[in-house]
N, C-alpha and C positions, 0 to 999 in steps of 0.2 A: 894693363895690369892693374893700374891705380883704380880704373873704372870698376874693375871687378871687385876689388877690396872694398870700395865705397858701397857698391850694391849689396855686398854680403853684410856689411855692417848696418846698413839701413833695414835689411830683412830681419836681421837680429833684434833691432830696436823695435820695429813693428810687431814682430812676434811676441816679444815680452810685454809690450803694451797691451796686446790682445789678450794675453794670459791674465792680466790683472782684472779683477772683478770689482764692481762698484755695488755696494750694499747700503741702501737707504735705511736710516734709523731715525725715528722720532722719539724725543724725550719730552716729558711734561710731568707735572705733578701727578702723580707718584707712579709713573709706568715708564717702561722702555719698550718700544715697538720695533722689532726686527724680525726677519725671517728666522725660521728654526734651524735651517741647514745652509751651509755655504760650503764651497769647494777649497780644497787646500791650495795654498800658494798666496800670492800677495792680494790682499783684501783692502779695499779702500771703503771705510765706513763713512758715509756722508750723513752727518749727524745735524739734525734740525731741532732746535729748542722751540717747541710750541708752547711752553709753559709761560708762566709769568714771572719766574724768578731765575737766576743764574743756575745752570747745571753744567755737567761735563760727562764724558763717557770714558769708562776705564774697561779694559779688555785684559782678561786674565786666565791663564791655563796653559798647560804644556810648555812651561818655561817662558811664556810671554807675560809681561806686565807693562802695558802702555796706556796712556790716557791723553785725551784732549786737554788743552787748557780750559779755563772756564768759558762757557758759552753763554752770552747774554740772551735774554728772552727775544724771540723772533729772529736770531741769528742762526747761521749754518757754518759748520766747520767740518774738514775732512781729517781722517786719521787712518794712514796706511800701515797695515801690519802683515808681516809674513806669518802664516798660520800652517801648522801641521795638523794631520788628522788627530781628532780628539774632541773632548768637551771643554767648552769655554764659558766663563761667566762675564757677562757685560752688565755693568751697573753705573749709577751715578755716585762718585766717591765724595760728593760735597758734604760739608758740615760733619766731619769725622764719621762718615758713612751712615749718618742718620737718614739720608735720602735713600740709600740702599735698603736700610731697615724699614723704610716706609713703603717699600715695594718697588723701587726703582731698580729692578734687576731682572735678568733673564738669562737662561742657559741656551748656547747655540751648540750644535754639532758640526764639526768640520770633517768632511769626508774627502776621500782620495779624489784627486782632480779628475781622473778618468770616469767617474760615476756620471751617468747621463741623468738628465731630468732635474738637476739642481741648479 
C-alpha cells in the first residue's frame, strides 16, 4: 500500500512539473523580447539581461503583480507566475518606470492551457 501511495505522489509531482512552461525573455536597452502568447498555468519566465545596465521584469494583469529583483547586466534570473487567460503587460520597472516609458514593455496574451500550437 505504501508503494502505491509513493508512486501516486511521484506521478502527481511529475505531472505538475510537466505542466509548467518555461518562457525565455531577453531585456536590454530599451526593449523586452518575449513571445506574444503563452498557455495559462504556471509560467517560469527565464529573464536574461543582455543590456549594459541593471534591469528587472514586472508582470502585471488579471490580478497578478510580480517582479524579479534587479538583474545585473549579463545575468539571468527566473520568475514563476501562475497566469490565467487574459492580457498581461511585461515591462522593466526600473527608475520609477522610466525604462518602461522608454520602450521596455510588451503585452502578452495568455490562452487556455488546452489550446494547441502555443
